[in-house]
C-alpha positions, 0 to 999 in steps of 0.5 A, spaced: 370 487 596 376 483 598 383 486 597 387 482 591 394 479 593 397 482 587 395 489 589 400 494 591 401 496 598 399 503 600 405 508 600 406 513 605 405 520 604 411 524 602 416 527 607 415 534 608 421 538 607 422 545 609 424 550 603 431 550 606 432 543 607 430 542 600 434 547 597 440 544 601 438 537 598 438 540 591 445 543 592 447 536 594 444 533 588 448 538 584 455 535 587 456 541 592 459 540 599 457 543 605 462 548 605 460 550 598 453 550 600 454 554 606 458 559 601 452 559 596 446 560 602 450 564 606 450 559 612 456 555 616 457 548 613 455 546 620 448 549 619 448 546 612 450 539 615 444 540 621 439 541 615 441 535 611 441 531 618 434 533 619 432 531 611 435 524 612 431 523 619 425 525 615 426 521 609 429 515 614 435 514 610 442 514 612 446 518 607 446 524 603 446 520 597 440 516 599 436 522 601 437 525 594 435 519 591 429 518 596 427 526 595 427 525 587 423 519 587 418 522 592 418 529 587 421 533 593 427 535 589 428 535 581 434 531 579 439 536 575 
């Protein structure tokens, strides 16, 4: 059967985030800074930033806000 021009393009599978990356991103979704997240998770702010940089790379986005939006759309984190 021929593909219909109106058929949506197949979507790539969702990115795979580590539990810690998901946790950091979930706190970003709640409006927390790297310093806040570091305190909550007993990490340095730089370590939090490193996790979030990896998230942005995996989701192919540039900012934390774009990462949150993409992760929510993909079902990787919940919008709260």
